[in-house]
LUMTORNU-853573 format. One record per atom (N, C-alpha, C): atom name; x, y, z. Coordinates in nm, 2 decimals. Each point is the difference from the previous one (the first is absolute). Layout:
% residues N
vexza a->CA; c1->X; c2->Y; c3->Z
...
***
This chain:
% residues 118
vexza a->N; c1->8.50; c2->-16.84; c3->6.58
vexza a->CA; c1->-0.13; c2->-0.02; c3->-0.07
vexza a->C; c1->0.02; c2->-0.02; c3->-0.14
vexza a->N; c1->-0.06; c2->-0.10; c3->-0.06
vexza a->CA; c1->0.02; c2->-0.03; c3->-0.14
vexza a->C; c1->-0.11; c2->0.07; c3->-0.08
vexza a->N; c1->0.03; c2->0.03; c3->-0.13
vexza a->CA; c1->-0.09; c2->0.07; c3->-0.08
vexza a->C; c1->-0.07; c2->-0.09; c3->-0.10
vexza a->N; c1->0.04; c2->-0.13; c3->0.00
vexza a->CA; c1->-0.06; c2->-0.10; c3->-0.09
vexza a->C; c1->0.07; c2->-0.01; c3->-0.14
vexza a->N; c1->0.11; c2->0.07; c3->-0.02
vexza a->CA; c1->0.08; c2->-0.01; c3->-0.12
vexza a->C; c1->0.08; c2->-0.12; c3->0.00
vexza a->N; c1->-0.03; c2->-0.10; c3->-0.09
vexza a->CA; c1->0.07; c2->-0.13; c3->0.00
vexza a->C; c1->0.14; c2->0.01; c3->-0.06
vexza a->N; c1->0.03; c2->0.10; c3->-0.08
vexza a->CA; c1->0.13; c2->0.00; c3->-0.07
vexza a->C; c1->0.09; c2->0.10; c3->0.06
vexza a->N; c1->-0.03; c2->0.04; c3->0.12
vexza a->CA; c1->0.09; c2->0.10; c3->0.07
vexza a->C; c1->0.13; c2->-0.06; c3->0.03
vexza a->N; c1->0.11; c2->0.07; c3->-0.04
vexza a->CA; c1->0.13; c2->-0.04; c3->0.03
vexza a->C; c1->0.06; c2->-0.08; c3->-0.11
vexza a->N; c1->-0.07; c2->-0.03; c3->-0.11
vexza a->CA; c1->0.06; c2->-0.07; c3->-0.11
vexza a->C; c1->0.04; c2->0.09; c3->-0.11
vexza a->N; c1->0.10; c2->-0.04; c3->-0.08
vexza a->CA; c1->0.05; c2->0.08; c3->-0.11
vexza a->C; c1->-0.10; c2->-0.02; c3->-0.11
vexza a->N; c1->-0.01; c2->0.11; c3->-0.08
vexza a->CA; c1->-0.08; c2->-0.01; c3->-0.12
vexza a->C; c1->0.06; c2->-0.10; c3->-0.10
vexza a->N; c1->-0.07; c2->-0.08; c3->-0.06
vexza a->CA; c1->0.05; c2->-0.09; c3->-0.10
vexza a->C; c1->0.07; c2->-0.13; c3->0.06
vexza a->N; c1->-0.01; c2->-0.01; c3->0.13
vexza a->CA; c1->0.07; c2->-0.11; c3->0.06
vexza a->C; c1->-0.08; c2->-0.13; c3->-0.01
vexza a->N; c1->-0.13; c2->0.01; c3->-0.04
vexza a->CA; c1->-0.08; c2->-0.12; c3->-0.01
vexza a->C; c1->-0.04; c2->-0.06; c3->0.13
vexza a->N; c1->-0.03; c2->-0.12; c3->0.00
vexza a->CA; c1->-0.04; c2->-0.07; c3->0.12
vexza a->C; c1->0.12; c2->-0.04; c3->0.08
vexza a->N; c1->-0.02; c2->-0.04; c3->0.12
vexza a->CA; c1->0.11; c2->-0.04; c3->0.09
vexza a->C; c1->0.06; c2->-0.13; c3->-0.06
vexza a->N; c1->-0.09; c2->-0.09; c3->-0.06
vexza a->CA; c1->0.05; c2->-0.12; c3->-0.05
vexza a->C; c1->0.02; c2->0.01; c3->-0.15
vexza a->N; c1->0.07; c2->0.11; c3->-0.05
vexza a->CA; c1->0.02; c2->0.03; c3->-0.14
vexza a->C; c1->0.06; c2->-0.11; c3->-0.08
vexza a->N; c1->0.10; c2->-0.07; c3->0.05
vexza a->CA; c1->0.06; c2->-0.11; c3->-0.08
vexza a->C; c1->-0.09; c2->-0.11; c3->-0.03
vexza a->N; c1->-0.09; c2->-0.03; c3->0.09
vexza a->CA; c1->-0.10; c2->-0.11; c3->-0.02
vexza a->C; c1->-0.09; c2->0.04; c3->-0.12
vexza a->N; c1->-0.05; c2->0.13; c3->0.00
vexza a->CA; c1->-0.09; c2->0.04; c3->-0.11
vexza a->C; c1->0.07; c2->0.01; c3->-0.13
vexza a->N; c1->0.13; c2->0.04; c3->0.00
vexza a->CA; c1->0.07; c2->0.02; c3->-0.13
vexza a->C; c1->0.06; c2->-0.13; c3->-0.05
vexza a->N; c1->0.01; c2->-0.10; c3->0.08
vexza a->CA; c1->0.06; c2->-0.12; c3->-0.05
vexza a->C; c1->0.15; c2->0.00; c3->0.02
vexza a->N; c1->0.06; c2->-0.11; c3->-0.03
vexza a->CA; c1->0.15; c2->-0.01; c3->0.01
vexza a->C; c1->0.06; c2->0.06; c3->-0.12
vexza a->N; c1->0.12; c2->0.06; c3->0.02
vexza a->CA; c1->0.07; c2->0.06; c3->-0.11
vexza a->C; c1->0.07; c2->-0.11; c3->-0.08
vexza a->N; c1->0.03; c2->0.03; c3->-0.13
vexza a->CA; c1->0.07; c2->-0.10; c3->-0.08
vexza a->C; c1->0.14; c2->-0.02; c3->0.05
vexza a->N; c1->0.05; c2->-0.12; c3->-0.02
vexza a->CA; c1->0.14; c2->-0.03; c3->0.04
vexza a->C; c1->0.09; c2->0.09; c3->-0.08
vexza a->N; c1->0.10; c2->0.05; c3->0.07
vexza a->CA; c1->0.09; c2->0.10; c3->-0.06
vexza a->C; c1->0.15; c2->-0.05; c3->0.01
vexza a->N; c1->0.08; c2->0.05; c3->-0.08
vexza a->CA; c1->0.14; c2->-0.02; c3->0.00
vexza a->C; c1->0.07; c2->0.14; c3->-0.01
vexza a->N; c1->0.11; c2->0.02; c3->0.07
vexza a->CA; c1->0.08; c2->0.12; c3->-0.01
vexza a->C; c1->0.12; c2->-0.03; c3->-0.09
vexza a->N; c1->0.02; c2->0.09; c3->-0.09
vexza a->CA; c1->0.11; c2->-0.01; c3->-0.10
vexza a->C; c1->0.10; c2->0.11; c3->0.03
vexza a->N; c1->0.13; c2->-0.03; c3->0.00
vexza a->CA; c1->0.10; c2->0.10; c3->0.02
vexza a->C; c1->0.05; c2->0.05; c3->-0.13
vexza a->N; c1->0.01; c2->0.13; c3->-0.01
vexza a->CA; c1->0.06; c2->0.07; c3->-0.12
vexza a->C; c1->0.11; c2->0.09; c3->0.06
vexza a->N; c1->0.11; c2->0.02; c3->-0.08
vexza a->CA; c1->0.11; c2->0.09; c3->0.03
vexza a->C; c1->0.03; c2->0.10; c3->-0.11
vexza a->N; c1->0.02; c2->0.12; c3->0.04
vexza a->CA; c1->0.03; c2->0.11; c3->-0.10
vexza a->C; c1->0.15; c2->0.02; c3->0.00
vexza a->N; c1->0.04; c2->0.09; c3->-0.09
vexza a->CA; c1->0.14; c2->0.03; c3->-0.02
vexza a->C; c1->0.06; c2->0.07; c3->0.12
vexza a->N; c1->-0.08; c2->0.06; c3->0.09
vexza a->CA; c1->0.05; c2->0.07; c3->0.12
vexza a->C; c1->0.01; c2->-0.10; c3->0.12
vexza a->N; c1->-0.04; c2->-0.12; c3->-0.02
vexza a->CA; c1->0.00; c2->-0.10; c3->0.11
vexza a->C; c1->-0.12; c2->0.00; c3->0.08
vexza a->N; c1->-0.10; c2->0.07; c3->-0.04
vexza a->CA; c1->-0.13; c2->-0.01; c3->0.08
vexza a->C; c1->-0.07; c2->-0.13; c3->-0.03
vexza a->N; c1->-0.07; c2->-0.05; c3->0.11
vexza a->CA; c1->-0.08; c2->-0.12; c3->-0.01
vexza a->C; c1->-0.14; c2->0.04; c3->0.00
vexza a->N; c1->-0.08; c2->-0.06; c3->-0.09
vexza a->CA; c1->-0.14; c2->0.02; c3->-0.01
vexza a->C; c1->-0.07; c2->-0.14; c3->0.01
vexza a->N; c1->-0.10; c2->-0.01; c3->0.09
vexza a->CA; c1->-0.07; c2->-0.13; c3->0.02
vexza a->C; c1->-0.15; c2->0.01; c3->-0.02
vexza a->N; c1->-0.05; c2->0.01; c3->-0.13
vexza a->CA; c1->-0.14; c2->0.00; c3->-0.02
vexza a->C; c1->-0.06; c2->-0.14; c3->0.02
vexza a->N; c1->-0.13; c2->0.00; c3->0.04
vexza a->CA; c1->-0.06; c2->-0.13; c3->0.01
vexza a->C; c1->-0.09; c2->-0.02; c3->-0.12
vexza a->N; c1->0.00; c2->-0.13; c3->-0.05
vexza a->CA; c1->-0.08; c2->-0.04; c3->-0.11
vexza a->C; c1->-0.08; c2->-0.12; c3->0.04
vexza a->N; c1->-0.12; c2->-0.02; c3->-0.06
vexza a->CA; c1->-0.07; c2->-0.12; c3->0.02
vexza a->C; c1->0.08; c2->-0.12; c3->-0.05
vexza a->N; c1->-0.01; c2->-0.11; c3->0.06
vexza a->CA; c1->0.08; c2->-0.12; c3->-0.03
vexza a->C; c1->-0.02; c2->-0.04; c3->-0.15
vexza a->N; c1->-0.12; c2->0.02; c3->-0.05
vexza a->CA; c1->-0.02; c2->-0.05; c3->-0.14
vexza a->C; c1->0.01; c2->0.12; c3->-0.10
vexza a->N; c1->0.05; c2->0.12; c3->0.05
vexza a->CA; c1->0.01; c2->0.11; c3->-0.09
vexza a->C; c1->0.14; c2->-0.01; c3->-0.08
vexza a->N; c1->0.00; c2->0.07; c3->-0.11
vexza a->CA; c1->0.13; c2->0.01; c3->-0.08
vexza a->C; c1->0.09; c2->0.10; c3->0.07
vexza a->N; c1->0.12; c2->-0.04; c3->0.03
vexza a->CA; c1->0.10; c2->0.09; c3->0.07
vexza a->C; c1->0.08; c2->0.06; c3->-0.10
vexza a->N; c1->0.00; c2->0.14; c3->-0.01
vexza a->CA; c1->0.08; c2->0.07; c3->-0.11
vexza a->C; c1->0.15; c2->-0.02; c3->0.03
vexza a->N; c1->0.08; c2->0.02; c3->-0.11
vexza a->CA; c1->0.15; c2->-0.01; c3->0.02
vexza a->C; c1->0.06; c2->0.12; c3->0.06
vexza a->N; c1->-0.06; c2->0.12; c3->-0.02
vexza a->CA; c1->0.04; c2->0.12; c3->0.06
vexza a->C; c1->-0.11; c2->0.07; c3->0.07
vexza a->N; c1->0.04; c2->0.09; c3->0.10
vexza a->CA; c1->-0.09; c2->0.07; c3->0.08
vexza a->C; c1->0.06; c2->0.14; c3->0.03
vexza a->N; c1->-0.08; c2->0.10; c3->0.01
vexza a->CA; c1->0.06; c2->0.13; c3->0.03
vexza a->C; c1->0.03; c2->0.01; c3->0.15
vexza a->N; c1->0.12; c2->0.05; c3->0.02
vexza a->CA; c1->0.05; c2->0.02; c3->0.14
vexza a->C; c1->-0.09; c2->0.11; c3->0.07
vexza a->N; c1->-0.05; c2->-0.03; c3->0.11
vexza a->CA; c1->-0.09; c2->0.10; c3->0.07
vexza a->C; c1->0.08; c2->0.11; c3->0.07
vexza a->N; c1->0.13; c2->-0.02; c3->0.01
vexza a->CA; c1->0.08; c2->0.11; c3->0.07
vexza a->C; c1->0.07; c2->0.09; c3->-0.10
vexza a->N; c1->0.04; c2->-0.05; c3->-0.12
vexza a->CA; c1->0.07; c2->0.09; c3->-0.09
vexza a->C; c1->-0.06; c2->0.01; c3->-0.14
vexza a->N; c1->-0.09; c2->-0.10; c3->-0.03
vexza a->CA; c1->-0.07; c2->0.00; c3->-0.13
vexza a->C; c1->0.08; c2->-0.07; c3->-0.11
vexza a->N; c1->0.12; c2->-0.05; c3->0.03
vexza a->CA; c1->0.07; c2->-0.08; c3->-0.10
vexza a->C; c1->-0.06; c2->-0.13; c3->-0.02
vexza a->N; c1->0.02; c2->-0.06; c3->-0.12
vexza a->CA; c1->-0.05; c2->-0.14; c3->-0.02
vexza a->C; c1->0.08; c2->-0.10; c3->0.09
vexza a->N; c1->-0.08; c2->-0.09; c3->0.06
vexza a->CA; c1->0.06; c2->-0.10; c3->0.09
vexza a->C; c1->-0.02; c2->-0.14; c3->-0.06
vexza a->N; c1->0.10; c2->-0.09; c3->0.01
vexza a->CA; c1->-0.01; c2->-0.13; c3->-0.05
vexza a->C; c1->0.01; c2->-0.10; c3->0.11
vexza a->N; c1->-0.02; c2->-0.13; c3->-0.03
vexza a->CA; c1->0.00; c2->-0.10; c3->0.10
vexza a->C; c1->0.14; c2->-0.05; c3->0.04
vexza a->N; c1->0.10; c2->0.03; c3->-0.09
vexza a->CA; c1->0.14; c2->-0.04; c3->0.03
vexza a->C; c1->0.07; c2->0.11; c3->0.08
vexza a->N; c1->0.03; c2->-0.03; c3->0.12
vexza a->CA; c1->0.06; c2->0.10; c3->0.09
vexza a->C; c1->0.14; c2->0.05; c3->-0.06
vexza a->N; c1->0.08; c2->-0.09; c3->-0.05
vexza a->CA; c1->0.13; c2->0.03; c3->-0.05
vexza a->C; c1->0.00; c2->0.06; c3->-0.14
vexza a->N; c1->-0.11; c2->0.00; c3->-0.07
vexza a->CA; c1->0.00; c2->0.05; c3->-0.13
vexza a->C; c1->-0.14; c2->0.07; c3->-0.03
vexza a->N; c1->-0.02; c2->0.12; c3->0.07
vexza a->CA; c1->-0.12; c2->0.07; c3->-0.02
vexza a->C; c1->-0.01; c2->0.06; c3->-0.14
vexza a->N; c1->-0.12; c2->0.03; c3->-0.05
vexza a->CA; c1->-0.01; c2->0.06; c3->-0.13
vexza a->C; c1->0.06; c2->0.14; c3->0.00
vexza a->N; c1->0.05; c2->0.04; c3->-0.12
vexza a->CA; c1->0.06; c2->0.13; c3->-0.01
vexza a->C; c1->-0.11; c2->0.11; c3->0.00
vexza a->N; c1->0.03; c2->0.12; c3->0.05
vexza a->CA; c1->-0.10; c2->0.11; c3->-0.01
vexza a->C; c1->-0.04; c2->0.03; c3->-0.14
vexza a->N; c1->-0.12; c2->0.04; c3->-0.01
vexza a->CA; c1->-0.05; c2->0.04; c3->-0.13
vexza a->C; c1->0.07; c2->0.13; c3->-0.05
vexza a->N; c1->0.03; c2->0.00; c3->-0.13
vexza a->CA; c1->0.07; c2->0.11; c3->-0.06
vexza a->C; c1->-0.11; c2->0.10; c3->-0.04
vexza a->N; c1->0.01; c2->0.12; c3->0.05
vexza a->CA; c1->-0.09; c2->0.11; c3->-0.04
vexza a->C; c1->0.06; c2->0.09; c3->-0.10
vexza a->N; c1->-0.08; c2->0.03; c3->-0.10
vexza a->CA; c1->0.04; c2->0.09; c3->-0.11
vexza a->C; c1->-0.01; c2->0.14; c3->0.05
vexza a->N; c1->0.10; c2->0.09; c3->-0.03
vexza a->CA; c1->-0.01; c2->0.14; c3->0.04
vexza a->C; c1->-0.12; c2->0.06; c3->-0.08
vexza a->N; c1->-0.04; c2->0.11; c3->0.06
vexza a->CA; c1->-0.11; c2->0.08; c3->-0.06
vexza a->C; c1->0.04; c2->0.06; c3->-0.13
vexza a->N; c1->-0.09; c2->-0.02; c3->-0.10
vexza a->CA; c1->0.03; c2->0.06; c3->-0.13
vexza a->C; c1->-0.11; c2->0.10; c3->-0.03
vexza a->N; c1->0.04; c2->0.11; c3->-0.05
vexza a->CA; c1->-0.10; c2->0.11; c3->-0.04
vexza a->C; c1->-0.06; c2->-0.04; c3->-0.14
vexza a->N; c1->-0.10; c2->0.07; c3->-0.03
vexza a->CA; c1->-0.07; c2->-0.02; c3->-0.13
vexza a->C; c1->0.10; c2->0.03; c3->-0.11
vexza a->N; c1->0.08; c2->0.10; c3->0.02
vexza a->CA; c1->0.10; c2->0.04; c3->-0.10
vexza a->C; c1->0.10; c2->-0.12; c3->-0.03
vexza a->N; c1->0.04; c2->-0.07; c3->0.11
vexza a->CA; c1->0.10; c2->-0.11; c3->-0.01
vexza a->C; c1->-0.06; c2->-0.11; c3->-0.08
vexza a->N; c1->-0.13; c2->-0.03; c3->0.02
vexza a->CA; c1->-0.06; c2->-0.10; c3->-0.08
vexza a->C; c1->-0.01; c2->0.04; c3->-0.15
vexza a->N; c1->-0.03; c2->0.12; c3->-0.03
vexza a->CA; c1->-0.01; c2->0.05; c3->-0.14
vexza a->C; c1->0.14; c2->-0.01; c3->-0.06
vexza a->N; c1->0.10; c2->0.03; c3->0.07
vexza a->CA; c1->0.14; c2->0.00; c3->-0.05
vexza a->C; c1->0.04; c2->-0.15; c3->-0.03
vexza a->N; c1->-0.06; c2->-0.09; c3->0.07
vexza a->CA; c1->0.03; c2->-0.14; c3->-0.03
vexza a->C; c1->-0.06; c2->-0.04; c3->-0.14
vexza a->N; c1->-0.12; c2->0.05; c3->-0.03
vexza a->CA; c1->-0.07; c2->-0.04; c3->-0.12
vexza a->C; c1->0.04; c2->0.09; c3->-0.12
vexza a->N; c1->0.05; c2->0.12; c3->0.02
vexza a->CA; c1->0.03; c2->0.08; c3->-0.12
vexza a->C; c1->0.15; c2->0.05; c3->0.01
vexza a->N; c1->0.05; c2->0.02; c3->-0.12
vexza a->CA; c1->0.14; c2->0.05; c3->-0.01
vexza a->C; c1->-0.01; c2->0.15; c3->0.00
vexza a->N; c1->0.12; c2->0.07; c3->0.02
vexza a->CA; c1->0.01; c2->0.14; c3->0.00
vexza a->C; c1->-0.05; c2->0.06; c3->-0.13
vexza a->N; c1->0.03; c2->-0.07; c3->-0.11
vexza a->CA; c1->-0.04; c2->0.05; c3->-0.14
vexza a->C; c1->-0.16; c2->-0.01; c3->-0.01
vexza a->N; c1->-0.06; c2->-0.10; c3->0.06
vexza a->CA; c1->-0.15; c2->-0.01; c3->0.00
vexza a->C; c1->-0.05; c2->0.11; c3->0.08
vexza a->N; c1->0.06; c2->0.03; c3->0.11
vexza a->CA; c1->-0.05; c2->0.11; c3->0.09
vexza a->C; c1->0.01; c2->0.14; c3->-0.07
vexza a->N; c1->0.11; c2->0.02; c3->-0.07
vexza a->CA; c1->0.02; c2->0.13; c3->-0.07
vexza a->C; c1->-0.11; c2->0.01; c3->-0.11
vexza a->N; c1->-0.02; c2->-0.11; c3->-0.07
vexza a->CA; c1->-0.10; c2->0.00; c3->-0.11
vexza a->C; c1->-0.14; c2->0.03; c3->0.05
vexza a->N; c1->-0.04; c2->-0.06; c3->0.12
vexza a->CA; c1->-0.13; c2->0.03; c3->0.06
vexza a->C; c1->-0.01; c2->0.14; c3->0.05
vexza a->N; c1->0.11; c2->0.05; c3->0.05
vexza a->CA; c1->0.00; c2->0.14; c3->0.05
vexza a->C; c1->-0.01; c2->0.10; c3->-0.11
vexza a->N; c1->0.07; c2->-0.03; c3->-0.11
vexza a->CA; c1->-0.01; c2->0.09; c3->-0.12
vexza a->C; c1->-0.15; c2->0.00; c3->-0.06
vexza a->N; c1->-0.06; c2->-0.12; c3->0.00
vexza a->CA; c1->-0.13; c2->-0.01; c3->-0.05
vexza a->C; c1->-0.10; c2->0.08; c3->0.09
vexza a->N; c1->0.01; c2->-0.02; c3->0.13
vexza a->CA; c1->-0.08; c2->0.07; c3->0.09
vexza a->C; c1->0.01; c2->0.15; c3->-0.01
vexza a->N; c1->0.13; c2->0.05; c3->-0.01
vexza a->CA; c1->0.02; c2->0.14; c3->-0.01
vexza a->C; c1->-0.05; c2->0.06; c3->-0.13
vexza a->N; c1->0.01; c2->-0.08; c3->-0.11
vexza a->CA; c1->-0.06; c2->0.04; c3->-0.13
vexza a->C; c1->-0.15; c2->0.02; c3->0.01
vexza a->N; c1->-0.07; c2->-0.10; c3->0.06
vexza a->CA; c1->-0.14; c2->0.01; c3->0.02
vexza a->C; c1->-0.04; c2->0.12; c3->0.08
vexza a->N; c1->0.07; c2->0.02; c3->0.11
vexza a->CA; c1->-0.03; c2->0.11; c3->0.09
vexza a->C; c1->0.02; c2->0.14; c3->-0.08
vexza a->N; c1->0.10; c2->0.01; c3->-0.07
vexza a->CA; c1->0.03; c2->0.12; c3->-0.08
vexza a->C; c1->-0.11; c2->0.02; c3->-0.10
vexza a->N; c1->-0.05; c2->-0.10; c3->-0.07
vexza a->CA; c1->-0.11; c2->0.01; c3->-0.10
vexza a->C; c1->-0.12; c2->0.04; c3->0.07
vexza a->N; c1->-0.04; c2->-0.05; c3->0.12
vexza a->CA; c1->-0.12; c2->0.04; c3->0.07
vexza a->C; c1->0.01; c2->0.15; c3->0.04
vexza a->N; c1->0.11; c2->0.04; c3->0.05
vexza a->CA; c1->0.02; c2->0.14; c3->0.04
vexza a->C; c1->-0.01; c2->0.09; c3->-0.12
vexza a->N; c1->0.06; c2->-0.04; c3->-0.11
vexza a->CA; c1->0.00; c2->0.08; c3->-0.12
vexza a->C; c1->-0.14; c2->0.02; c3->-0.05
vexza a->N; c1->-0.08; c2->-0.11; c3->0.00
vexza a->CA; c1->-0.15; c2->0.01; c3->-0.04
vexza a->C; c1->-0.08; c2->0.08; c3->0.10
vexza a->N; c1->0.02; c2->-0.02; c3->0.13
vexza a->CA; c1->-0.08; c2->0.07; c3->0.10
vexza a->C; c1->0.03; c2->0.15; c3->0.00
vexza a->N; c1->0.12; c2->0.04; c3->-0.04
vexza a->CA; c1->0.04; c2->0.14; c3->0.00
vexza a->C; c1->-0.07; c2->0.07; c3->-0.12
vexza a->N; c1->-0.04; c2->-0.07; c3->-0.11
vexza a->CA; c1->-0.06; c2->0.06; c3->-0.12
vexza a->C; c1->-0.14; c2->0.04; c3->0.03
vexza a->N; c1->-0.07; c2->-0.07; c3->0.09
vexza a->CA; c1->-0.14; c2->0.03; c3->0.02
vexza a->C; c1->-0.03; c2->0.12; c3->0.06
***
């Protein structure tokens, strides 16, 4: 016995049975091969009239991949983590640091001396 539900048995979002006819034809595509330093091959598809980039990220390991199989691009060099203190030490000498510390301690002592008098 049917209950009159016309979409019974279809997936949600699947559209009509003749979906390709309604959506039209897809643009002509080309597949481009890229190779990473680990030897992985990546084959993304691009529209024929689209700009094809020189490098692409490998989907398996994340390294940059190039179009030349024998000469893939080198992995990106990552800088090690630097703390705030390391960046300050790059900008200031030890003498500058001691001068700033002495000034801060002098101001702190002045404030404590005044606040104790009240």
